[in-house]
N, C-alpha and C positions, 0 to 999 in steps of 0.2 A: 427832709430836714436832717442836717447832720447832727451827730451827737458830740457834744463837747465833754471831755473828761480829762482827768489829771493822771498822768503816768506816775505811778508810785512804786510798785514792787521792784522793778529793775533799777531805775536811776536813783531813787531815794533810799532804797534799802540794800539790796544785794550789791550793787555797784559801789555805793558809799562805803560799805564795810570792806569790800575787796580793795578799794583804792588805798585806805589807810593801812591795811595789812600788807599790801603789795610794797609799801615803802620799807618794810622790815624783813619780809620773807620773799624768797625768789619765786617759788612755784605756787601761786595762788590762783585757783580756778573757781568758776561759778557754774552751777547747774547740777542736775541729778546724775549725770554720767561721770563715772570715776575717771580722774585723769590718768593717762598712761605715762607715768613718770618713772624714770630710772634714777632719780636723784635720792639723796639720803632722806629728804623730807619734802612734803608737799601739803597744801591745804586746799580743801574743797568747801565751798560755801553754797548752801542752797536753802531757799525758802520752803519751809515745811507746810505751814498753813497760816491763816489769818482769821481774826474774828472781830466783829464790830464791838466797840465798848460803848460808844455813844453816837447816835446818828440823828440829825434833824435837817431841816431845809437849808441851813446855813453852813453846816460843817459835819465832818465825820471824824471820830477818833477811833483808830483801828490798831489792834495789837498784831504784830507779825512775829511768828515763831520761826527761828532760823537754826539750822544745823550746821555746825562747823566741824569738819573731820580733818584732823591733823595726822597725816600718815608718816610713818618712820619705817625704814628698812630694818629688818631684824639683825641685830648684832649682839654678840654675847660679850659684854664687858661692863664692869662697874662704871668706868669713865663715860661710856656711851649712855648708860642709864642716867647718869647725872646730867649730861648734856641734853638729853631728851626732856627730862623734867624741867630743866632750866628753860628750854624752848616753849614748853607748855605754859610755864609761869610768865614768860615774856608775852605770849599770846594773850593770856588772861589780863595782864597789866595793860596791854594796848586796848583791849576791849573796855576795861574800866576807865581808861583815860579818854575814851571816846563815847561816853555814855549819852552824849547829846551832840549831834552834828547839825548846826544851823536849823534850816527848815526841813531837813531830811527826816530825822527821827529824834526822839527823846526817850529818856528813861530806859536805857539798855540795862538789862538784868541778866546775869549769868545764872541760869536756872539749875544747871547740872553739868558736872564733868565726869565722864567715864574714862578711866585710864586703861591703856593696854588691852584693847579688844583685838582679837585676831581678825585680820582681813580675810574673810572667807570668799570674797569675790574672785580673787586671782591668786591662787596658790603658787604660781610660778615666780611671783615677785618676792614672796616671803616678807610680808610687811604686816605691821599692826598699826592701830590707830587709836587716838584719843578723840572722843566725841564731846563737843561742847554744845550744849543747848542754850540759846539765848533768846530773849524776847525784847522787842522794841515797840514803841508806840509812834504813830504818825498822825498828825492833824492835817486834814485836807479841808480847805475852805471852798465851798461851792461858789461858782460865779453868779 
């Protein structure tokens, strides 16, 4: 007997977020592996974990916790700093404008923003990142 299930994590969560961010930002990636980008900025989105909030025989409500890392090349100028903070504010506004996407997810909450962390994974690129932690909820109805 085959198992029937609903694909949720990729098409309804990660891909849905990537798609609306990709309209505004050029270098948007998904997955745990850091993108090898030589551009001034790039964004990586990946699902950190999920937990059930309510489950029964008819449906499940699950919270998904997502990490968004916004990478910038290091440059020393006040103008560049202003541009970077503007880009983070734009990212934050896009997330808030998309707190609910149809049947994909609802109740997007920005849990935390950590500014200007050094990127220790690759010293040759000389970049730092802003990390945004968000959570969304998804309702899956069982057949």
